[in-house]
MARNUPA-173910 format. One record per residue (C-alpha): residue number from 1; residue in three letters; x, y, z. Coordinates in steps of 0.02 Angstrom, whole numbers. Layout:
- num,residu,x,y,z
- NUM,ALA,X,Y,Z
...
end
This chain:
- num,residu,x,y,z
- 1,UNK,2969,4075,4460
- 2,UNK,3056,4215,4554
- 3,UNK,3245,4231,4544
- 4,UNK,3326,4143,4693
- 5,UNK,3394,4243,4839
- 6,UNK,3561,4212,4923
- 7,UNK,3550,4249,5108
- 8,UNK,3705,4279,5215
- 9,UNK,3683,4266,5404
- 10,UNK,3766,4221,5569
- 11,UNK,3912,4341,5556
- 12,UNK,3966,4521,5574
- 13,UNK,3928,4633,5425
- 14,UNK,4017,4801,5417
- 15,UNK,3919,4896,5284
- 16,UNK,4022,5059,5286
- 17,UNK,3851,5142,5265
- 18,UNK,3840,5281,5397
- 19,UNK,3652,5262,5405
- 20,UNK,3667,5076,5448
- 21,UNK,3848,5035,5496
- 22,UNK,3816,4854,5548
- 23,UNK,3699,4714,5502
- 24,UNK,3665,4533,5551
- 25,UNK,3610,4470,5381
- 26,UNK,3598,4515,5199
- 27,UNK,3500,4453,5048
- 28,UNK,3561,4458,4868
- 29,UNK,3458,4432,4710
- 30,UNK,3558,4427,4549
- 31,UNK,3694,4559,4557
- 32,UNK,3610,4670,4687
- 33,UNK,3581,4680,4873
- 34,UNK,3394,4672,4906
- 35,UNK,3390,4671,5096
- 36,UNK,3509,4705,5239
- 37,UNK,3478,4719,5425
- 38,UNK,3430,4600,5565
- 39,UNK,3407,4416,5530
- 40,UNK,3219,4436,5550
- 41,UNK,3209,4584,5431
- 42,UNK,3308,4497,5296
- 43,UNK,3212,4334,5317
- 44,UNK,3046,4427,5300
- 45,UNK,3107,4518,5144
- 46,UNK,3142,4352,5058
- 47,UNK,2980,4262,5101
- 48,UNK,2908,4170,4952
- 49,UNK,3067,4172,4850
- 50,UNK,3180,4022,4819
- 51,UNK,3321,4041,4942
- 52,UNK,3500,3985,4960
- 53,UNK,3590,4018,5123
- 54,UNK,3770,4055,5167
- 55,UNK,3808,4027,5351
- 56,UNK,3951,4146,5391
- 57,UNK,3994,4045,5548
- 58,UNK,4045,4201,5643
- 59,UNK,4151,4273,5505
- 60,UNK,4155,4456,5451
- 61,UNK,4089,4536,5291
- 62,UNK,4157,4695,5214
- 63,UNK,4115,4781,5050
- 64,UNK,4229,4725,4909
- 65,UNK,4394,4819,4914
- 66,UNK,4464,4923,4771
- 67,UNK,4648,4942,4729
- 68,UNK,4652,5117,4657
- 69,UNK,4821,5099,4570
- 70,UNK,4874,4928,4507
- 71,UNK,4974,4890,4349
- 72,UNK,4887,4724,4338
- 73,UNK,4960,4656,4175
- 74,UNK,5135,4705,4228
- 75,UNK,5103,4622,4396
- 76,UNK,5047,4462,4314
- 77,UNK,5194,4461,4194
- 78,UNK,5317,4482,4337
- 79,UNK,5246,4327,4421
- 80,UNK,5327,4232,4277
- 81,UNK,5495,4323,4288
- 82,UNK,5643,4339,4407
- 83,UNK,5571,4402,4571
- 84,UNK,5689,4524,4658
- 85,UNK,5562,4608,4773
- 86,UNK,5615,4583,4953
- 87,UNK,5788,4518,4905
- 88,UNK,5903,4593,5036
- 89,UNK,6074,4586,4954
- 90,UNK,6160,4608,4787
- 91,UNK,6235,4434,4804
- 92,UNK,6063,4355,4826
- 93,UNK,5995,4450,4675
- 94,UNK,6140,4392,4566
- 95,UNK,6113,4213,4624
- 96,UNK,5933,4219,4562
- 97,UNK,5989,4285,4393
- 98,UNK,6121,4149,4381
- 99,UNK,5990,4015,4416
- 100,UNK,5874,4084,4283
- 101,UNK,6019,4083,4157
- 102,UNK,6034,3895,4181
- 103,UNK,5848,3873,4143
- 104,UNK,5842,3966,3977
- 105,UNK,5913,3929,3805
- 106,UNK,6065,4030,3751
- 107,UNK,6029,4212,3705
- 108,UNK,5854,4209,3781
- 109,UNK,5811,4366,3878
- 110,UNK,5813,4360,4068
- 111,UNK,5680,4481,4130
- 112,UNK,5628,4526,4305
- 113,UNK,5604,4664,4428
- 114,UNK,5580,4725,4604
- 115,UNK,5762,4761,4649
- 116,UNK,5800,4898,4774
- 117,UNK,5983,4940,4798
- 118,UNK,5944,5046,4952
- 119,UNK,5908,4881,5042
- 120,UNK,6073,4800,4990
- 121,UNK,6215,4824,5115
- 122,UNK,6338,4749,4989
- 123,UNK,6294,4878,4855
- 124,UNK,6322,5056,4917
- 125,UNK,6291,5130,4745
- 126,UNK,6184,5085,4596
- 127,UNK,6224,4911,4526
- 128,UNK,6318,4895,4362
- 129,UNK,6318,4792,4203
- 130,UNK,6484,4714,4256
- 131,UNK,6398,4633,4404
- 132,UNK,6270,4552,4291
- 133,UNK,6402,4502,4165
- 134,UNK,6482,4391,4297
- 135,UNK,6327,4281,4311
- 136,UNK,6251,4303,4138
- 137,UNK,6379,4341,4003
- 138,UNK,6276,4267,3859
- 139,UNK,6095,4297,3908
- 140,UNK,6039,4478,3891
- 141,UNK,5968,4539,4057
- 142,UNK,5835,4673,4088
- 143,UNK,5785,4701,4270
- 144,UNK,5665,4840,4318
- 145,UNK,5693,4930,4483
- 146,UNK,5549,4915,4608
- 147,UNK,5486,5089,4565
- 148,UNK,5482,5054,4378
- 149,UNK,5582,5210,4339
- 150,UNK,5751,5131,4304
- 151,UNK,5817,4969,4235
- 152,UNK,5977,4870,4265
- 153,UNK,6048,4783,4112
- 154,UNK,6204,4687,4066
- 155,UNK,6328,4714,3927
- 156,UNK,6240,4590,3811
- 157,UNK,6078,4689,3826
- 158,UNK,6169,4853,3788
- 159,UNK,6252,4771,3638
- 160,UNK,6086,4709,3566
- 161,UNK,6008,4880,3593
- 162,UNK,6161,4963,3514
- 163,UNK,6187,5075,3665
- 164,UNK,6365,5141,3675
- 165,UNK,6457,5291,3743
- 166,UNK,6406,5383,3586
- 167,UNK,6219,5352,3608
- 168,UNK,6131,5514,3656
- 169,UNK,6011,5520,3802
- 170,UNK,5828,5524,3752
- 171,UNK,5740,5687,3795
- 172,UNK,5641,5606,3936
- 173,UNK,5770,5486,4004
- 174,UNK,5953,5458,4044
- 175,UNK,6087,5328,4009
- 176,UNK,6191,5328,4168
- 177,UNK,6377,5335,4125
- 178,UNK,6541,5311,4215
- 179,UNK,6684,5434,4223
- 180,UNK,6743,5378,4050
- 181,UNK,6571,5406,3975
- 182,UNK,6530,5221,3958
- 183,UNK,6355,5158,4002
- 184,UNK,6354,5082,4176
- 185,UNK,6203,4972,4144
- 186,UNK,6074,5086,4227
- 187,UNK,5940,5163,4116
- 188,UNK,5830,5298,4191
- 189,UNK,5651,5334,4142
- 190,UNK,5619,5318,3954
- 191,UNK,5797,5270,3916
- 192,UNK,5728,5097,3959
- 193,UNK,5632,5102,3795
- 194,UNK,5797,5084,3700
- 195,UNK,5807,4906,3766
- 196,UNK,5620,4869,3775
- 197,UNK,5604,4890,3586
- 198,UNK,5733,4753,3561
- 199,UNK,5649,4634,3684
- 200,UNK,5480,4657,3602
- 201,UNK,5309,4649,3681
- 202,UNK,5229,4494,3757
- 203,UNK,5098,4408,3651
- 204,UNK,4912,4423,3685
- 205,UNK,4910,4245,3749
- 206,UNK,5049,4278,3872
- 207,UNK,4964,4438,3931
- 208,UNK,4795,4355,3955
- 209,UNK,4873,4216,4058
- 210,UNK,4963,4347,4163
- 211,UNK,4800,4441,4191
- 212,UNK,4709,4285,4246
- 213,UNK,4845,4244,4372
- 214,UNK,4844,4420,4441
- 215,UNK,4654,4428,4453
- 216,UNK,4649,4265,4551
- 217,UNK,4774,4334,4675
- 218,UNK,4678,4498,4690
- 219,UNK,4517,4405,4731
- 220,UNK,4606,4304,4864
- 221,UNK,4634,4465,4962
- 222,UNK,4454,4527,4943
- 223,UNK,4484,4647,4799
- 224,UNK,4335,4661,4683
- 225,UNK,4382,4817,4583
- 226,UNK,4544,4884,4510
- 227,UNK,4595,5053,4441
- 228,UNK,4725,5017,4308
- 229,UNK,4842,5157,4251
- 230,UNK,4956,5147,4101
- 231,UNK,5114,5049,4138
- 232,UNK,5296,5066,4085
- 233,UNK,5281,4998,3908
- 234,UNK,5223,5118,3772
- 235,UNK,5089,4994,3716
- 236,UNK,5037,4941,3890
- 237,UNK,4876,5041,3909
- 238,UNK,4804,4998,3738
- 239,UNK,4848,4814,3756
- 240,UNK,4775,4805,3931
- 241,UNK,4611,4884,3875
- 242,UNK,4603,4764,3728
- 243,UNK,4639,4614,3840
- 244,UNK,4511,4667,3969
- 245,UNK,4382,4691,3832
- 246,UNK,4421,4516,3766
- 247,UNK,4392,4441,3938
- 248,UNK,4234,4545,3963
- 249,UNK,4159,4487,3798
- 250,UNK,4197,4308,3848
- 251,UNK,4111,4333,4015
- 252,UNK,4278,4295,4097
- 253,UNK,4320,4463,4177
- 254,UNK,4313,4421,4364
- 255,UNK,4342,4596,4438
- 256,UNK,4278,4769,4391
- 257,UNK,4407,4878,4303
- 258,UNK,4432,5064,4275
- 259,UNK,4570,5091,4147
- 260,UNK,4676,5240,4097
- 261,UNK,4754,5273,3927
- 262,UNK,4932,5332,3897
- 263,UNK,4967,5516,3866
- 264,UNK,5019,5475,3688
- 265,UNK,4841,5416,3654
- 266,UNK,4755,5582,3690
- 267,UNK,4732,5626,3506
- 268,UNK,4656,5455,3470
- 269,UNK,4536,5471,3616
- 270,UNK,4479,5642,3558
- 271,UNK,4460,5583,3378
- 272,UNK,4355,5433,3433
- 273,UNK,4250,5537,3550
- 274,UNK,4298,5432,3701
- 275,UNK,4255,5516,3866
- 276,UNK,4291,5472,4046
- 277,UNK,4156,5359,4117
- 278,UNK,4122,5268,3953
- 279,UNK,4084,5084,3982
- 280,UNK,3982,4979,4101
- 281,UNK,3994,4912,4278
- 282,UNK,4132,4790,4229
- 283,UNK,4245,4893,4117
- 284,UNK,4254,5083,4110
- 285,UNK,4368,5216,4038
- 286,UNK,4444,5320,4175
- 287,UNK,4538,5446,4070
- 288,UNK,4717,5490,4029
- 289,UNK,4872,5439,4129
- 290,UNK,5014,5566,4123
- 291,UNK,5187,5553,4199
- 292,UNK,5246,5721,4269
- 293,UNK,5409,5655,4341
- 294,UNK,5503,5499,4394
- 295,UNK,5533,5422,4566
- 296,UNK,5625,5446,4729
- 297,UNK,5728,5287,4717
- 298,UNK,5794,5331,4544
- 299,UNK,5823,5514,4596
- 300,UNK,5709,5567,4453
- 301,UNK,5566,5639,4556
- 302,UNK,5552,5824,4510
- 303,UNK,5603,5927,4662
- 304,UNK,5593,6110,4713
- 305,UNK,5762,6092,4801
- 306,UNK,5901,5965,4769
- 307,UNK,5908,5795,4849
- 308,UNK,6009,5797,5010
- 309,UNK,6195,5791,4974
- 310,UNK,6174,5814,4786
- 311,UNK,6141,5949,4659
- 312,UNK,6009,5843,4573
- 313,UNK,5827,5897,4563
- 314,UNK,5759,5751,4461
- 315,UNK,5679,5743,4290
- 316,UNK,5522,5835,4232
- 317,UNK,5438,5736,4094
- 318,UNK,5358,5892,4020
- 319,UNK,5385,6078,4031
- 320,UNK,5258,6165,4140
- 321,UNK,5175,6241,3987
- 322,UNK,5166,6075,3894
- 323,UNK,5092,5989,4047
- 324,UNK,4962,6125,4067
- 325,UNK,4916,6119,3882
- 326,UNK,4893,5930,3885
- 327,UNK,4787,5926,4044
- 328,UNK,4680,6072,3987
- 329,UNK,4652,5996,3815
- 330,UNK,4601,5830,3892
- 331,UNK,4480,5910,4015
- 332,UNK,4402,6019,3881
- 333,UNK,4361,5860,3785
- 334,UNK,4281,5774,3936
- 335,UNK,4434,5670,3976
- 336,UNK,4490,5667,4158
- 337,UNK,4674,5647,4200
- 338,UNK,4771,5542,4324
- 339,UNK,4942,5622,4340
- 340,UNK,5092,5533,4415
- 341,UNK,5180,5659,4528
- 342,UNK,5310,5611,4659
- 343,UNK,5416,5764,4696
- 344,UNK,5355,5928,4771
- 345,UNK,5397,6022,4611
- 346,UNK,5299,5897,4506
- 347,UNK,5148,5907,4621
- 348,UNK,5151,6096,4615
- 349,UNK,5160,6099,4424
- 350,UNK,5016,5976,4412
- 351,UNK,4909,6078,4532
- 352,UNK,4945,6235,4431
- 353,UNK,4897,6143,4271
- 354,UNK,4736,6076,4347
- 355,UNK,4689,6249,4408
- 356,UNK,4715,6317,4233
- 357,UNK,4611,6176,4159
- 358,UNK,4470,6209,4282
- 359,UNK,4469,6394,4236
- 360,UNK,4466,6350,4052
- 361,UNK,4315,6237,4077
- 362,UNK,4224,6368,4180
- 363,UNK,4249,6494,4040
- 364,UNK,4151,6380,3924
- 365,UNK,3983,6370,4012
- 366,UNK,3909,6251,3882
- 367,UNK,4027,6111,3934
- 368,UNK,3950,5977,4046
- 369,UNK,4044,5933,4206
- 370,UNK,4180,5802,4196
- 371,UNK,4103,5631,4224
- 372,UNK,4249,5581,4334
- 373,UNK,4362,5689,4444
- 374,UNK,4543,5726,4403
- 375,UNK,4669,5641,4514
- 376,UNK,4853,5646,4559
- 377,UNK,4938,5478,4576
- 378,UNK,5056,5455,4725
- 379,UNK,5062,5634,4795
- 380,UNK,5219,5576,4882
- 381,UNK,5291,5744,4931
- 382,UNK,5196,5908,4947
- 383,UNK,5261,6079,4992
- 384,UNK,5158,6143,5141
- 385,UNK,5092,6286,5035
- 386,UNK,5015,6161,4913
- 387,UNK,4928,6050,5040
- 388,UNK,4759,6141,5036
- 389,UNK,4750,6148,4847
- 390,UNK,4694,5968,4817
- 391,UNK,4529,5998,4906
- 392,UNK,4510,6173,4835
- 393,UNK,4522,6104,4658
- 394,UNK,4421,5945,4691
- 395,UNK,4571,5839,4643
- 396,UNK,4577,5662,4711
- 397,UNK,4736,5603,4798
- 398,UNK,4777,5426,4744
- 399,UNK,4905,5366,4872
- 400,UNK,4992,5203,4915
- 401,UNK,5022,5168,5101
- 402,UNK,5158,5037,5070
- 403,UNK,5267,5165,4981
- 404,UNK,5292,5254,5147
- 405,UNK,5361,5104,5239
- 406,UNK,5456,5037,5088
- 407,UNK,5539,5205,5052
- 408,UNK,5561,5276,5227
- 409,UNK,5749,5250,5240
- 410,UNK,5780,5322,5068
- 411,UNK,5660,5467,5099
- 412,UNK,5751,5514,5259
- 413,UNK,5918,5503,5168
- 414,UNK,5869,5602,5013
- 415,UNK,5730,5716,5073
- 416,UNK,5782,5744,5253
- 417,UNK,5660,5853,5354
- 418,UNK,5548,5868,5201
- 419,UNK,5491,5690,5239
- 420,UNK,5372,5758,5371
- 421,UNK,5252,5793,5227
- 422,UNK,5300,5639,5126
- 423,UNK,5169,5502,5102
- 424,UNK,5066,5616,5215
- 425,UNK,4905,5517,5222
- 426,UNK,4832,5602,5375
- 427,UNK,4881,5779,5323
- 428,UNK,4806,5756,5150
- 429,UNK,4649,5677,5224
- 430,UNK,4627,5817,5351
- 431,UNK,4653,5949,5216
- 432,UNK,4483,5895,5149
- 433,UNK,4547,5802,4997
- 434,UNK,4471,5635,4946
- 435,UNK,4604,5501,4971
- 436,UNK,4603,5341,4867
- 437,UNK,4717,5200,4921
- 438,UNK,4806,5069,4818
- 439,UNK,4963,4965,4797
- 440,UNK,5052,5022,4638
- 441,UNK,5079,4836,4607
- 442,UNK,5201,4767,4557
- 443,UNK,5301,4908,4639
- 444,UNK,5226,4842,4801
- 445,UNK,5129,4684,4837
- 446,UNK,4949,4669,4779
- 447,UNK,4906,4605,4953
- 448,UNK,4787,4741,5012
- 449,UNK,4804,4688,5194
- 450,UNK,4989,4732,5192
- 451,UNK,4939,4905,5130
- 452,UNK,4802,4923,5261
- 453,UNK,4927,4876,5396
- 454,UNK,5049,5008,5331
- 455,UNK,4915,5143,5327
- 456,UNK,4862,5111,5507
- 457,UNK,5033,5077,5586
- 458,UNK,5159,5164,5472
- 459,UNK,5266,5010,5501
- 460,UNK,5333,4866,5400
- 461,UNK,5260,4696,5438
- 462,UNK,5414,4657,5544
- 463,UNK,5362,4798,5662
- 464,UNK,5495,4922,5610
- 465,UNK,5518,5060,5651
- 466,UNK,5454,5053,5831
- 467,UNK,5305,5168,5846
- 468,UNK,5296,5194,5658
- 469,UNK,5378,5312,5533
- 470,UNK,5302,5485,5560
- 471,UNK,5157,5400,5649
- 472,UNK,5055,5561,5652
- 473,UNK,5026,5527,5465
- 474,UNK,4935,5363,5498
- 475,UNK,4751,5337,5463
- 476,UNK,4622,5251,5570
- 477,UNK,4557,5083,5510
- 478,UNK,4389,5162,5469
- 479,UNK,4474,5296,5363
- 480,UNK,4582,5166,5278
- 481,UNK,4432,5059,5230
- 482,UNK,4345,5214,5164
- 483,UNK,4500,5242,5057
- 484,UNK,4485,5065,4989
- 485,UNK,4296,5060,4967
- 486,UNK,4195,5221,4966
- 487,UNK,4319,5345,4894
- 488,UNK,4370,5237,4744
- 489,UNK,4186,5227,4698
- 490,UNK,4185,5416,4688
- 491,UNK,4337,5409,4574
- 492,UNK,4245,5292,4454
- 493,UNK,4081,5387,4464
- 494,UNK,3993,5240,4545
- 495,UNK,3949,5292,4723
- 496,UNK,3771,5234,4687
- 497,UNK,3837,5059,4648
- 498,UNK,3991,5021,4752
- 499,UNK,4088,5063,4908
- 500,UNK,3963,5008,5040
- 501,UNK,3836,4870,5070
- 502,UNK,3663,4945,5045
- 503,UNK,3500,4895,4964
- 504,UNK,3510,4923,4776
- 505,UNK,3699,4917,4767
- 506,UNK,3805,4787,4682
- 507,UNK,3837,4633,4788
- 508,UNK,4026,4648,4786
- 509,UNK,4092,4590,4954
- 510,UNK,4223,4490,5045
- 511,UNK,4208,4369,5190
- 512,UNK,4354,4373,5312
- 513,UNK,4399,4244,5444
- 514,UNK,4419,4381,5576
- 515,UNK,4352,4555,5608
- 516,UNK,4482,4687,5565
- 517,UNK,4403,4805,5692
- 518,UNK,4440,4678,5829
- 519,UNK,4616,4636,5771
- 520,UNK,4769,4716,5846
- 521,UNK,4838,4841,5721
- 522,UNK,5000,4743,5702
- 523,UNK,4900,4589,5649
- 524,UNK,4806,4670,5504
- 525,UNK,4931,4609,5374
- 526,UNK,4884,4429,5418
- 527,UNK,4705,4444,5355
- 528,UNK,4643,4370,5191
- 529,UNK,4480,4325,5106
- 530,UNK,4389,4162,5141
- 531,UNK,4261,4208,5007
- 532,UNK,4249,4348,4881
- 533,UNK,4085,4383,4791
- 534,UNK,4073,4493,4637
- 535,UNK,3900,4533,4574
- 536,UNK,3825,4409,4696
- 537,UNK,3928,4263,4632
- 538,UNK,4070,4177,4721
- 539,UNK,4227,4227,4625
- 540,UNK,4350,4160,4752
- 541,UNK,4338,4025,4885
- 542,UNK,4487,3980,4991
- 543,UNK,4513,3793,4998
- 544,UNK,4534,3709,5166
- 545,UNK,4716,3673,5126
- 546,UNK,4760,3855,5088
end
């Protein structure tokens, strides 16, 4: 007996395939699309086979979406912690911490994240440990800023971590101090590790539960693939790969994942012979994640010129020579890199390093091409002279539309006129570079429709600012969907499998209640998935009460 066919009909199917942009119906056998076209064509292609039907009832089908930068374990863990994202005042943030303190046994850690002091009118400067001490004198508190590049802790946390005025700054971080030299309670970059090592890492059971929660949410938006870079904890990348492998072996991995190892794991990858592209259609090795600098909000992004009104230029995580050596060594061993670069100095150093690595590979003609392209994560600020170099070097630009609208006030304050080329989606796109789009969850929401709205409108969901922030840097909806579907497939080396709806490709798709091409741009953030199929199977179905 032939394998049954699932036939979708009576809706609008946007294939993103230039040769056949639209279709009336589609047939799926197993994991693959076997027919797509008019209702009559698809019906004829499935004659004689057992058939199930899915009446779309006028709804719209898109290829499954890919979030090209999601810290998925971290996102899931934060769902279980104090949620400070979107909290608009210091007082409200402290209230949430106070409530959590009443829910936990004495001395238990209060963890959370998402705070953004630039949105707090009652906190003109960075918050301090004294503020937390008022609401949590006994419970140690560790709260990660929304960008992940600084943490806010109380006195109890500093005490347990044995951080005092005499504690030296780590080489790749900073303990912020007051005029007397005492720690204020803000830890920048890898100074956070001084406290993390006291807290300890979550157990495998806790992590797996967090992943399952996060995957369910991702599917509810129509996401079927995720690119997962190393997160803030030193063990994050290795644990995430192990957890994903566990789920995969159990047949319980519901989305397709491309994972990146931490820079500290380069030697191990080389010793094991791991190369970019290793894996299958569910779980693949992307390469090596490297941090070149910090973030705008923590004033640790590496800048060519100081932040406005300061003499600070941020923090470079590596010297230019060390960065170049690491990237070149990885590429020579068949390992692609994904390099976090926010500031214009960081982006320039990374581009120089990638150019050196490309020359080194070309000098060794026996080396096969890299299986996956190199990429820069964020590309938040480029000097105009560096704009053409992404395309020239074949480097992918992995960018996050929500960062622009979330950071716009701070960018104007700290970068001034340089912001014209900040979060420059259109300029990077028109330079010829391949642009991948993502969320950077939990820095921003995993809700891909909020990100799509930001890319098209350059506005927050409340409509601010009128007309959009640097609206010339917006993308069209078609470009945005290419950045969430077709271009990520190039990044994972799977353009023959994913990114569009075409015969022979994986049946990863989402069914939406409305057609995004017929929605007003300001309504895009309201969309969601009614159904999400991964490999031809329904992985998410919205209940009638949702």
